C-alpha positions in Angstrom: -42.7 15.1 -40.3 -44.4 17.3 -37.8 -41.2 17.6 -35.7 -39.3 18.6 -38.9 -41.9 21.4 -39.7 -41.7 22.7 -36.1 -37.9 22.8 -36.2 -38.0 24.6 -39.6 -40.5 27.2 -38.3 -38.5 27.7 -35.1 -35.3 28.3 -37.2 -37.1 30.8 -39.4 -38.4 32.6 -36.3 -34.9 32.7 -34.7 -33.3 34.0 -37.9 -35.7 37.0 -37.8 -34.2 37.9 -34.4 -30.6 37.9 -35.7 -29.0 41.0 -36.9 -28.6 41.4 -40.6 -24.9 40.8 -41.2 -23.6 41.0 -44.7 -22.0 37.8 -46.0 -19.1 39.5 -47.7 -17.4 42.4 -46.0 -15.0 44.8 -47.7 -11.4 44.7 -46.6 -10.4 47.3 -44.0 -7.8 49.9 -44.8 -5.3 48.1 -42.6 -5.6 44.9 -44.7 -4.8 46.5 -48.0 -1.0 46.4 -48.0 1.7 45.0 -50.4 3.0 41.5 -50.0 6.4 40.7 -48.7 8.2 39.0 -51.6 10.9 40.8 -53.5 10.3 41.5 -57.1 12.6 40.2 -59.9 13.3 42.2 -63.1 11.2 40.0 -65.3 8.1 40.2 -63.1 8.5 44.0 -62.6 8.9 44.6 -66.3 5.9 42.4 -67.3 3.6 44.0 -64.7 4.7 47.5 -65.7 4.2 46.6 -69.4 0.7 45.2 -68.8 -0.5 47.8 -66.4 1.1 51.1 -67.6 2.5 50.7 -71.1 -0.3 48.7 -72.6 -3.0 51.0 -71.2 -1.3 54.3 -72.1 -2.5 57.1 -72.4 -5.7 56.3 -70.5 -4.1 54.1 -67.8 -7.0 51.8 -67.2 -5.2 50.2 -64.2 -8.4 49.2 -62.5 -9.4 47.0 -65.4 -6.0 45.2 -65.5 -6.0 44.9 -61.7 -9.5 43.5 -61.6 -8.5 40.9 -64.2 -5.5 39.9 -62.0 -6.9 39.0 -58.6 -3.5 39.4 -57.0 -4.1 43.2 -56.7 -6.3 45.0 -54.1 -7.1 48.7 -54.2 -6.6 50.8 -51.1 -10.0 52.5 -50.5 -8.6 55.8 -49.4 -5.5 56.3 -51.6 -6.5 54.5 -54.7 -3.2 52.7 -54.8 -3.3 49.0 -56.0 -1.2 46.7 -53.9 0.0 43.2 -55.0 -1.0 40.6 -52.4 2.2 38.6 -52.6 4.8 41.0 -54.0 6.2 44.1 -52.4 4.8 46.2 -55.2 2.2 48.9 -55.7 0.7 50.7 -58.7 -1.0 54.1 -58.8 -2.3 56.5 -61.4 -2.3 60.2 -60.5 -2.2 63.7 -62.0 1.3 64.8 -62.9 1.6 68.5 -64.0 -0.7 68.9 -67.0 -0.9 65.1 -67.6 -1.1 61.8 -65.8 1.4 59.3 -64.5 1.2 55.6 -64.0 3.7 54.7 -61.3 4.9 51.4 -59.9 7.0 51.1 -56.7 8.6 47.8 -55.8 11.4 46.3 -53.7 14.1 44.2 -55.3 17.4 42.6 -54.5 18.7 43.2 -58.0 21.5 45.6 -58.9 20.1 49.1 -59.5 21.9 49.5 -62.8 20.6 46.1 -64.0 17.1 47.1 -63.1 17.5 50.5 -64.8 18.7 49.0 -68.0 16.2 46.1 -68.0 13.1 48.3 -67.1 14.0 50.8 -69.8 13.8 48.1 -72.5 10.0 47.7 -72.1 9.2 51.4 -72.8 11.9 51.6 -75.5 10.0 48.9 -77.4 6.8 50.9 -77.0 8.5 54.2 -77.8 7.1 54.4 -81.4 10.6 55.4 -82.5 13.0 53.4 -84.7 16.0 54.3 -82.5 14.7 55.3 -79.1 17.1 57.2 -76.8 17.6 55.5 -73.5 19.4 57.5 -70.9 20.9 55.5 -67.9 22.7 57.3 -65.1 25.5 56.0 -63.0 23.2 56.1 -60.0 20.8 53.5 -61.6 18.3 56.0 -62.9 17.0 55.8 -66.4 14.7 57.6 -68.8 13.2 57.0 -72.3 11.4 59.6 -74.4 8.3 58.1 -76.0 6.0 59.2 -78.8 3.7 62.3 -78.3 5.8 63.7 -75.4 5.4 60.7 -73.1 8.3 59.8 -70.9 9.5 56.8 -68.9 11.6 57.4 -65.7 13.2 54.9 -63.4 14.9 55.7 -60.1 16.0 54.1 -56.9 13.9 55.7 -54.2 16.0 54.5 -51.2 15.9 52.0 -48.4 13.1 51.2 -46.0 13.1 48.3 -43.5 16.3 47.0 -45.0 14.9 46.8 -48.5 15.9 48.8 -51.6 12.9 50.4 -53.4 12.5 51.5 -57.0 10.0 53.6 -58.9 9.1 53.2 -62.6 6.8 55.8 -63.9 5.2 56.6 -67.3 4.3 60.2 -67.6 1.8 61.2 -70.4 1.0 64.9 -71.1 -2.6 65.9 -71.9 
């Protein structure tokens, strides 16, 4: 028993000499990046619906992202990145209002994405016959209640991937 007490006292003394290192460290800026998996239409639509449409007009993205542990927020830009999917979400000022924007890469046809992504805000439009405008270039827009607007565009290619942006813009 005496040896055990000596060993315990020795460990306690040694621990006092060690630097105080926090057990949990925050992720570095370089670690907060999107995943690599392409995003399908259903997943993109559901995430946009849950994060932007369902929280409109306040856009409480941080609450939704905290509930879904698959997102991490970049400490400098405020952008939320999905850990597995090549997808990001950000809320920012837009003119006199705010915008909830989601950018993602997909292998789907741009026209199919534009039509499919427009269905989600059309359901939330608050109008009995919402007007959905779809361009030949795969862009789309939907006018929502109280001056809000949904837009969808192909933003181009990067690293061999096609990227798209869906945004919900709400005036003040």
